[in-house]
C-alpha positions in Angstrom: 202.1 -113.5 52.7 202.0 -109.6 51.6 203.1 -108.6 48.5 203.9 -105.1 47.0 202.3 -104.4 43.8 203.4 -100.8 41.8 200.1 -101.0 39.1 202.3 -96.9 37.7 205.6 -98.6 37.1 203.1 -101.5 34.6 201.4 -98.8 33.3 203.8 -96.4 32.4 206.0 -99.2 31.0 203.2 -100.2 28.8 202.6 -96.8 28.2 206.0 -95.8 26.8 205.7 -98.9 25.1 202.5 -98.4 22.7 203.6 -94.9 22.1 207.1 -96.0 21.0 208.8 -92.9 23.2 211.7 -94.1 25.0 212.9 -93.8 28.7 215.6 -90.8 27.9 213.1 -89.2 26.2 210.3 -89.2 28.3 212.8 -88.8 31.3 213.6 -85.2 29.5 209.9 -84.6 29.0 209.2 -84.5 32.6 212.4 -83.2 34.3 213.8 -86.0 35.9 217.2 -87.9 34.6 217.0 -91.0 32.9 218.3 -92.9 36.0 215.1 -91.9 38.5 212.7 -92.6 35.5 214.6 -96.3 35.5 214.1 -96.6 38.7 210.4 -95.5 39.1 209.8 -98.1 36.0 211.7 -101.0 38.2 209.7 -99.6 41.8 213.1 -98.6 43.2 211.5 -95.5 43.5 208.1 -93.3 43.8 207.6 -90.1 41.9 207.0 -87.1 43.8 204.4 -84.9 43.8 205.4 -82.5 40.9 206.8 -85.5 38.8 203.8 -87.2 39.0 201.7 -84.9 37.9 204.3 -84.3 34.8 203.6 -88.3 34.5 200.3 -87.6 33.8 199.7 -84.2 31.9 202.5 -86.4 29.7 200.4 -89.6 29.4 197.2 -87.3 29.1 195.5 -89.1 32.1 196.6 -92.8 31.0 198.9 -93.0 33.8 197.4 -90.8 37.2 199.7 -90.7 40.1 197.7 -92.0 42.5 198.2 -95.2 40.6 201.7 -95.4 42.0 201.2 -95.3 45.3 202.3 -99.0 47.1 199.4 -101.4 47.2 199.5 -104.7 48.9 198.3 -107.7 48.3 197.5 -110.5 50.5 198.7 -114.1 49.2 198.3 -117.5 51.2 201.4 -118.5 52.1 202.7 -122.0 50.7 202.4 -124.7 53.1 205.0 -125.3 55.4 204.8 -128.7 55.4 204.4 -129.9 51.7 
């Protein structure tokens, strides 16, 4: 069984919380809509190249554009006979 993980969304949510920043403030700082940022944080959207660069700059490199690349993790499927 394969599961998509989005390390970037998790890291960005953590950075926002650790730094006491609200989504609307951060969206304004990186030049995207709050709705788009919300979708990025929920894993429904990925940031484009420019948005990714701005995220990296605003977080001082704590969240990198490559963090948003979807990574596939393999997990064992539950036993169907159980």
